[in-house]
Each structure stands twice: as C-alpha cells, then as structure tokens.
N, C-alpha and C positions, 0 to 999 in steps of 0.2 A: 279556699286553698286553690291556687292555680297550678296547673301542671305545665311544665315547659317541655316541649318535645325537642329532642335533639334532631338536628338535621342529619340524615343518613349520609355518611361519607363512604365513598368507594375508593379503595386503594388503586392508584394508577400503576400499572406495570409496564415496563419497557417491553417492546415486542422483540422476541428472540427469533432469529431467522432459522435456527436449528441446522446451521450449516457446519459440517465437520471440516477440520483442517487435516489434510493428509500428512503423515509423518515425513514423507519425502520433502515437503515444503520446509520443515524445520531442519532436516538434515542438510539440504542444499544450502540453506541460509548459513548454518554453522560452518560448512565447508568454505563458503564465500568469505565469511568473517575470519576464520582461523587459518585455513589453508591457502586462501587467496587463489583458489582454482577457477574462479569465474569473475567477470567484471560485473555482471548483472544476472538477476533471476526475474523472470516474468511469471506471475501466478495468475491463474484464471479459475473460474467455476466450471465444474463439469456441466454437461448438457442439461442435467436435471436441476441445476442450481442448488445442489445439496452438499457439495464438497469442493474445497479449494485444493487445486493440484498445481504442480509445476507445469507451465506452458513451454518455456524455453529458457536457455541460459546462454550467456555470451562468454567467449574466451577472455582471458585476462587482458589481452592487448586490444580488445574491441573498443573503437572510438565511440564517444557519446552519440554522434549522429547516427551510427548504425543501430544503437539501442532505440533511439527515437523512432526510427523507421519500422521497428518491430511492433510498436503500439498500434493496434487496429483503429481505424477511423470511426467505427460504429459499435464497438463493444467495450465494456469496462474491463479493466485489469488492475492488478496490484503489481508493484515491482520493487525490488531492492537493488540499488545501484551503489557500488563501491566507488565513490567519487574522490579522485585525487586532485588537490589544488594547492596553491601557494597562499600562505597567510603570514604576513610580517616576515617575509624572507624564509620561512620554513615550509618544507613539504609536509602536507597533512592528508589524511584520508578520513572520510566520513561515510558511513552507510546511510543512504537516503532512501526513505520509504516513500513511494509515489503511489497515490491513489488516482488512477486514470479513469475518468468517467465522462466521455464525450457527450456533448449536448444531444447528439444524434442517436445515442444508444437508447434501448427500450427502457421505459419507466420501471417496470418490474425488476429488470436487471440492475438498474441504478439503486433501487431500494434494497435489494438483497446485498449488493456490494457494500452499501453504506452501513447496514446493520452488522455486517461481518468484519468490517475493517478493524475495529478495536480488538476483537478476539484474535485476529491474525497478528496484529502488532504485539499483543501480550506474549504470544508464542515465539516471536522473533526477537530475542533479547540482544540488544546492542545497536539499536537504531539511533543514529545521531541527529537526524533531521527528517522532516516530513513535508511533502508537497501534495496538495490537492489540485489536480489539473483537469481541465475540460477541453483543452485544445493544445496543439503543439507549441504555440507561443508561450503558454503558461509553463510548459515543461522545457523551455529553452535552457541551454547550458548557463546562461547569465542568471536565470532564476535560481538554479541549483547552487551556483557559486555564491550568490547573495545570501541564500538561506544557510549555507554551510559557514560562511564568515560571520553571520549574525548569531549563531548558536554557540 
C-alpha cells in the first residue's frame, strides 16, 4: 500500500495597505457630484501614508490646465475631475478618477497608492471613467476626452 502525500498549499493573500479613507474625501466627492460646488478634488496620503485626505479643490469655473498644474511632479495623488464635453452634439459631464503616479515618485509611495486605489474608488460612488497617469502627457485633456467618449 502506497501513501500519497499531498503537496502543502498555502493560500495567497492580497496585501492590504491598512490605509484609512477620511470621511471628508467622500463628503467632498458627493458635493462635487450632486451640488457641483467644485470642478475637481485632489486627494493625497497623509505624511505617515496611513490615511487618504483631501489635498485641494478647484472652483466650478476652473479650467483643466489649472487642475493639471496642481498635480505634483514627484508625488502620487488621486483626483476626481468633473469633466464637461460634447458628444454627438450633446453637452455631457463625467466624473473622471485619475490615479497620478509619476515615474519620479518614491517606490513605497507608489505601492501604497496602488494598493489603496480600489478601496477609494469603492467609496466614491459615481465615477464615470478612470485614467492611470505617470506624466502630464498621459493626463492631457485629449486623453480625458477620448476616455469619456469611449465609455
């Protein structure tokens, strides 16, 4: 009689960053979506990389170029932008979620932002499109327009 040994299997678990989402992030997003009191919201991690907080907001009349200028060259950010565009002759709006992770940002920061992105998106109900950007050319208005018209 032969005994067959089972190979031990270890369950793989996804790494959780343990990062909290500040309630002000959700409240600001809901105001952007429902009250249209801002054109964009930029979210960032606090200094300890343990909590997502609101970094800045833009007035409803803020042009897209001003929003782009607010994204830092060497640090990751998340953003929600209420983008207005024309599609087949109709005026439309879509809230675009932007994950900003420049190549020059620190590796640890990129990893924590990447693992927290989905959790933040779950809390921000009403996102119409998403962009992952590593430089300003990927976040250009033409890229946003193409994404909004495709979705």
